[in-house]
N, C-alpha and C positions, 0 to 999 in steps of 0.2 A: 577289199578285203580291211578285215577294222584293223585297229594300231596291236588288240593286244594277239591278234594272228601272225600279222607284220613281226612282232616280240617275241614269239613263241616260237618261230621258226627263226629268227634269226639269232635263236639260245640254243632251236638245231642241229645248225648246221657249227654252228662254232664247240657245243660237242661231244657231236662223230670228226671235227676234225682235228679236234682235242685227245678224242681217243683213240685215230686211226692213228695220228703223230706218233701216243703214245706208244701205239703195238704197235705198228713197220718195222722199225727197226729187228726189235725183235723177232720178230715172222721172216723177215727175213736172217736171219742167224740163227734163226733156227733151222734156215730150210740150207742155210749152206753146208751149216753140219752135218746136216742126215743125208745131204747131196756128200760131202766125203766121206762118212762115215760108210754109206751105203756101197763106198763104188769098195777105197781103199781096207775097211774093216775085213779077215778073211772070217767066211760063213764056218762056224760055233766056235768064236772063237770064246764066245760066254762061258761055253760049255766047260773051253780051258781054264778058265779065271773064276765061271763061281761056282760054292761048292753043291756035289751031288747032290746034299740032301735039300728038295724045295722050299723047307720050312723055314730052315737060315739065309739063302739065298737070294729068299722073300726081305726072313732080315736088312743082306746087308746090303739088297739094293734102292731101299725103300733110305742106303744114306750117304746116298753116290750124290746125292745132292751135296752135298758138304766139298763136292773133290770138284766134280760137273757144277760147276748150281747153271743154272737157265730158269725165267719166271715163267708162268703160266702160257705165257705165250708162244716161248720158243719151241716146248718143253712135247707139243704134237708131234712135230714130223719128226722131230728125233729123236720117239719112243715107234715109229712105225718103220722107221727103217734097222731100229734097233732090234724091235720082231722080225724079219725083213736078212733078218742077219743073224737069229738066231738066242734070241734072249731069247727065253719062255716072258707070256705076256703076263701073268702074274707077278714078276718083276721086274715088268714093264708098268706095266701099272701099280707098283708102290711107288717107283721110281721118279713116275708120272705126276703124281699126287702130292709125292712131299714132298721135290726138288726144290715146286716153286714157296717154298717156309723153312724145308731144313736146309739150308745153305749160308752160307754166310753172310751175305752181302742184307739179307732179310735179317740172319738174325745181332747187322748192324743196325738199321736202320729203327729196329725197336724195340735198341734197348738205345739210344739216341734219342727217340721221337717219345720214352715214356725218361724222361732225366737218366739218361745214366741206371733203368732201375732193371739189374739182370734177371730178375722175381719171371716178369712179366715174359721177357726173350727166352726163358728157357722153356717157362707157360706153353707158348704156344710154337714151340719150336716140336716139344717133346708130343703137346696133340695131336701137329701135320703130322710127328711120326708115325703115333700109335694109332689113326685112322687110315692113315695108308696102309699098315705092313694087314692089319684084323678085314682091312674089302680084299685084300691081295690077295691072301691067304682062302678066303671065304673065294674064290673069280677061282684061287686055285684047285678045287675042288670039282668046277663047268669043266663042260665040252667048252673048244672054242664054238660051234656052231649058236653058241647060248646069246655071244658076244660080242664077234667080230661080223664084220663087214665082207660081203664074199669077195671081194674086189682085192677085204687087206690076208684074207686066206690064203688067197692063189700066192699073193703076191708072197708073202708064207711060206709056203711050195715048191716054186719058181728055182732050178737051179738048173738052168741055164747060162752060162760064159758071160760076162758082164766086158768089157774093156778098165783094165785099170789105169786111169789118168786121169791128166788136167779138163779132158775138152768132156769125160762121161761124166765130170763128181758135175760138171758146170751145168749137162747135161737133165741130171739128176734133181740139182736143186732146186729151178730152172721147174718141171714138169714139178717136185711139191708144193714150190711158192706159187704158182696158177689154183696151183688147186685147194692147198689153203685159204688161200689170202681169197676165194669166191666170200667161202665160207665165213670168214674174218669180217668183209666188209657186212656180210649181212647182221653178223653177228652186233656187228658199233650200230648199222642202222637202227635194227631195235633198242638196241641201248640208251640212243639218241633220243628216239622213240619215250622211253621211259621211263630216263631223269626229265626231257621238259613237261610232260603231261599230268605224271602221274606222285615222282618223289620231290617233298621241299624236305630236307632235312631239317629247316629251320623252324617249320614247325608245328605250331604247339601236340600236335598228335605224338610227335619222337618224344618230347619232351616231355609228355604223359607215361611215356613206355617205363620210364629210369626206373621209377617206384616198383616196379617188378622187376625181378631179376631175368625170370624166364621168359615173359610176357619181352624184356627185353634183347636175350640172344635172339629167340623168334625177331622179330622188329628189327634186329642188328642183322642178321643172318638175310634177312629181304632183300636188308639196304645193301647189303654188301653186293648181293643178283645181282642185283640193277646196276649200284656205281660204277662196276667193272673195271676195278681199282685195279694194278698194280700191285705184287706182293710185295716188293720195292720202297712202296710210299705210305701204301695203307695203313701205316700207321700211324704216321703223323692227321690222320684225320679218325681213325679211332681215339687216340690220345686227347683229338679235342671236343671231343664227347664229354665235356664238365660232369653233366648230373651217372651218365651209367654208374655200373659200377666191376667189379673186374671180369664177369663173368660175359654177360653181352658187346664186351669191349673185343676178348678172347679170339668167341664168335664168331665177329664181323671180322678179325683177322684170319680166319681159320679156314671158315667158311667160302670166303672172299677167291682166294687163293686155289681153292678145291677147283670150287661151281659158280659161275659167274654168265650172264646174260651170254656173252660173247663163248665162253666155252665152250658151253654143249655144242656153238653150230662148229669149229673145231672135232669138239670130240665125233659128231660125226660124219670126221670123216677116216675114222679106226669104227668105231662103233658103232649096237645096233641103234636103236634110239628107245626099243624097253632096257635094252642095259646100259643109257644114259637112265633114264627114267631110276631106273632102280641105285642107281650109284646116287643123281640127286638126294632119297631116301635115305640110302642110311650114312653120306655127308652127313647131309640135314639133321638129321635124330642121332647121333653118333657126337657132331658139334655141341650140340646143342646141353647133351649129358657129362662131354667130357666140360663145358662151364660151364656148367652149371659143381659138376666133380671138384674143380681147382679152384671154385671162387672159396669152396662154402669150404673145402677139407683141404686143402693145397696149401694153397698159398698165404691164409695164416699164419701158418706154421711159417712158413717160409719169416712174416714179412710181420711176425711176431714184435719186431722193434720202435713200425708202423702203424702208425694211426689211421695211412691211409696211402693209396701209390704215386707219387711226384706223376703229374701231368705235365706236361707242353705248354710253353707260356702260351 
């Protein structure tokens, strides 16, 4: 084996461990929460809490991340259990897509990463919420057979009595951990391979993308997909792409928490692959369009007193 191949293998192993160890606690937390929700949350509880109007229910569900903040790794097992307990699929999707972005931890980290610039943090939260709600409202018009896996639909229709005790909650958590953990590991392996063989953010190619916001946004979304960073820390990476304008940085911070290389395998525990493809395309188009809109029309008005956004040192 050549020295270059050995170095590449070592880098790949390091990347795998870094991503795996970063995401595993959140996967564990998410499955633990999902197990307890599935055991103790009464069936039909959301019918009493959420408004009867579906549009209003989706709008509120997109805001739940502010109350129940979770990262993208933890949210998938949680929404699967919530759907089993009666949360409408459109509401679950709004929460799943928005929660990793529209939550206080992500807001604070973004605010700090951009040297206490509230405009960037607000723009990120607003974009994430708008995209999540828009997609969820589209999904609300579709039959469940279009996007849910048959196993999940069976769970949703399961009316059998289950014991409500600690042992049952832990058993539910363990089953979710084994199911979701397998797909998480597959996603992490793929991400590590891509990061060590395809992507080098310091390459001149990425520097050249900074000259065009449209192309730059596409490139930064692709980079976010491959890097698969946690939504609570990716702002510090985005802030240090000094040559890029506002739009591409926002695209990086919004697209990644909704769709990355490891997430597609987590999504596959709930959704059909054709729906995951639909999600990818929809999030890609909406994120790209909104990032340019915010850069050219909205942020300049908010930041009229500044010549540029302050960057993290």
